[in-house]
N, C-alpha and C positions, 0 to 999 in steps of 0.2 A: 859379326856372326853372319854366315851365309844363309841364303834363302832355304836351303834344304834343312839346315839345323833349326832355323826358326819354325819351319813347318812341323818338324818332329816334336819340338818342345811345346808349341802352342796348340797343336792339333788342327791348325788351319792349313789346308793344302797349298802347295806352291802356286797352283793355278789360281786359287782364290786370292792369294796375296798379290799376284800380278794384276788380277781384276781390280782389287782395291786401289792399286797404284794407278791403273789406267783411268779410274774415276776421280783421282785426286784425293782419295781418303787416306792414303798412306804414301809418304814421300821419303823413302830412305835416301839420304844425301850422300852417304859414304860409299866408296867404291874400293875394291881391292886393286892391287897392282895389275891384276889380269883383267880388270874392268867389271868384275862381278859386284852385285849389290851387297852392301855391308850394312847390317841392321844394328842400331845402337839400342841401349836400354830404353830410351824414350820411345823408339819405334816399337819395341816389344810391348811396352805399356799401352801404347795407342792401339795396337792389335787387340789386346785384351779389352780395352774400352769399346772398340767396335763390336767385338763378339758379345759383350755384355748387353749393349743396346740392341743388337739383333735379337737376342734372346727375349727381349721385351716386345718384339713385334714391329720395331721401327724399320722403315725402308732404308736403303743405303743413302738415299737423298736426305732423309730426315736425320740420319746419323751424321752426315757431313755438316748439316746446319748446327746440330747440337754440339759438335766438337769444335767448330771453327768460327761460329758467329759469337763475338764477345758479349753482345747484349741479348743472346738467346734465352728466353724464359721457358723452362721445361713444363710449367704447370699446365698450359693449354694443350701441349702435345700429350702429356700424360692423360688429361681428360679425354682427348680424342682416342687415345689407345684404349682406355677403359670402355668407352662407348662402342668402339669397333669390336673389342673382344666380347662384350656382352651380346652384341648382334650375332657374332660368329657362333658363340656358344648356344644361343637360342636356335639358330639354324641347324646346328649339329644335333641339338637335343630333339628338335622336331623330327629330323631325319632318323635318329636312333629310335624314337618312339614309333615312327611309322614302320621301320624295318622290324622292330620287335613284334608289332601287332600282325604284320604280314606273316612272320615266322610262326606266331602262335596259332594262326589260322591253318597251318600245315597244308599249304597249297600242293595239289598233286602235279601241277605243271604251270608253265608260264601263262597259260590262258586264265587259270584261277588267280595267279598273282595279279594280272592286269585287272580282273574283275574286282578283286579285293581292294586294290588301289582306287578304282573308280568309286566304290562304295564309301571308302574312307574320305575321299574328296567330297562326295555328295553330302556326307554328314556335316561337313564344314561349309556347305554352300550358303549363299545369302538368301536363296529361295526357300521359304518354309515348305512349300510343296515338295521340292526336291529332297529336302532333309527328311520329311515324313516318309516319302517313298523309299528312301535308303534305309530308314529304321525298320520299316515293314519287310523289306527285301532281306535284311540281315537275319531275320528270324525264319524266313520261309524259303529262301533261294540259296544264298551263299553265306555260311556262318562268318560273322565278324567278331573278333575278340571282344569279350565283355568289357574290357577296359576302355575300348574306343566308344562303346555305347554309353558307359558310365560317364566318361568325360563329356560327351555330348549332352547327356541328361543334366549334368551339373550346370551347364551354361545355357540351356535352352529356355527361352522366354515364351515361345508360342505354345499355348496349351494343347493344341492338337498334336504338334510334333512331340511335345513332352510326353503325352499319353502313349504315343507310338513307341517312343524310346523305352518307357517303363514296361510296356508290353513285351518288347524284344528282350529287355534285360531279364524279365521274369522267366523267359524261356532259354536263357543262356545257361551255361554250365554252373557258374558260381555267382551269377548276378552282379559281377563287378564289385563285390563288397569291399575289396581292398581300397579301391579308389573312392568309393562312396564314403568309406570311413574317414578318409582324408577330407572329404567335403564337409563332414560334420565339424571339422576343426577350422573351417573357413571363418575369416573375419566378417564376411558378408552373410547376413541372416537369410537372404534370398537363396544363396547357394546351400546353406544348411537345410532350409526347408525342402529344396529340390532333392537333396540327398536323402532326407527322411522319407519322402514320398516314393522315391525309387527303392529304398531298402524295404519299404512296406510290402512291396510285391514279391519279395523273396522269402521263402519259408526257411525254417531251421533255427537252431539255437544261436548261431553267430549273428544272424539278422536281428533276432529278438534282443540280444545283448546290446547291439548298437542302438536299437530303438529305446531301450531303457536309459541309455546314456543321453539320448536326445530329450528324454522326458525332463531332464534337469537343465535344459537350455535356458539362456537368459531371455530369449525372444519368445513371446507367448505363442506366436503363430507356429513356431517349430514345435513347441511342447504339444500344441493341439494336434498337429499331424501325427506326432509320435503316439499320443494317447489314443487316437482313433485306431491306429494299427495295433497297439498293444491290447486294447480292450477286446478286439475281435479274436485275439490270441489267448484271452483269458487271464491276462496279467493284472492282478488287483491294484498294483501301484498306479494304474492309469485312472482309477475311479475319481479321485478328487478333481483332476483336470476335466474329465468328462462331465462331472456334475456342474462345474463352472460353465461349461459350454451350453448345457441345457438352460441354466438360469439366465445366461447372458445372450441367449438366442444366436449363438454362433455355431453353425452346422449342428443345430440341436437335434435334428432328426437322426443324423448319423451317430451323434453322441449317444442318443437314447438307444439306438440299436446295439451299440457297443456295450452300454450298461446292461442291456438285456442278456448279452452273452455272459457277462460277469455274474449276473444275478442267478445263473443256474445253480450256484452254491447258495442254499437257503440262508446261511449266516450272512453272506455278502449281500443278498437281496434285502434283508432287514436293515442293514446299515445304509444301503443306498437309499431306501425309502425314507429313513429318518433324516439323512443328510439333505435330500431334496426338499422335504417339508420345512426343515429348519432354515435352509438357505433362502428359500422363497419368503418365509416369514420375516427373517431379519432384513431382507432387502425391501420390505414394504412393497411387495410386488403388485402390479396391476393385473387386470383380467387376462392380458395376453400371456403373462408369465404363468398364471394359474392354469391356463389352457395347455401350455407346454408341459406343465407338471402332469396333468392328466394324460397327455399323449405319451410322455416318458414312462408313466406307470403301467402302460399297456403291456410292456414286455417284461415286467418285473413280477414274479410270482410271490405268494406268501400273504398271510393275513394282514400284515402291516400295510402293504400296498392296497389291499381291498378296503381297509379302513380309511386310508387317505382318499381313495376314490369315492367312497360313500360320502365323506364330508364335502368333497368337491361337487358331487351331484346335487347338493343343496345350496350351491354357491349363489350369491345374489346376482351374478352376471349370467344371463341366460345361455350365452355361448359356452361358458365354462361348465355350467351344469349339464348342458346337452352333451358336450364332449365327454365328460366323466361318465355320464349314464351310458353313452354308446360304448365306451371302453369296457365298462362293467358287463354290458351285454355280450360283448365279444369274449371276455374272459369266461363268462358262464357257459357260452357255447363250446369253448374249448374243453 
């Protein structure tokens, strides 16, 4: 079979077949009477082998080794191909993400494109100060897609930078809720906690639904962040976790404030008071716990709370009694 026919049937150009021959990959030994190359069935099979290995990403040099070295072991080469492919996919994915975010920013010209690229690079800087400035600038100078801010917030460990990112996210169009929702599914509890704290800054039913989901998280810190946000939104399901926080002295002041929001409903206020008193009694709580109870009851209306405070004002610990009496005085003044 002549080279033109081989090229037509195999889909490999005559020029590429000659290139393979010049590299020693293909060695058609046959010749016609006129001196043209004549390809045998074995030559055709080798061409298909070469093309198959090229489709896997092997270089022509690697293909020559694979086909001609009798002791060649493919395992290591395949492992190298897997590694190189993953690295290439990661680079391409990073580029695609960056391009998508630049497109989402709808730049008016190349000057804005360059400024957006600079901000995106700054968000990934090793310098906490630079990351913080980029987060603040993204909300006041040049809009950065919320997805970029959300991605940065999920990985940010510096508290000042994290606060700036949450501030910027709260001012973005959708708060990056799509990516933050993915963060709630992370295997890393720290990432889930960051996602909850970022979602908490976004209003709306979608954000509330995500916070409700986080309220059932296996990690107590994640549940607490979700409960604080839900309590201020008036979601009653947050009450048990908030009550635990008061009893256990974990962000108890914030938890008490959130309980105060929930207690605007008289029926809920009565249940909260009963639960607080019962939990403290069952825990054989000391004076510090009873003082926290008095402080938490400050924001809870209703006769049940008044009764609990009256009992605490006669507590054997002077600090508890004074705290309860002061809270009762404030309530009377209101």
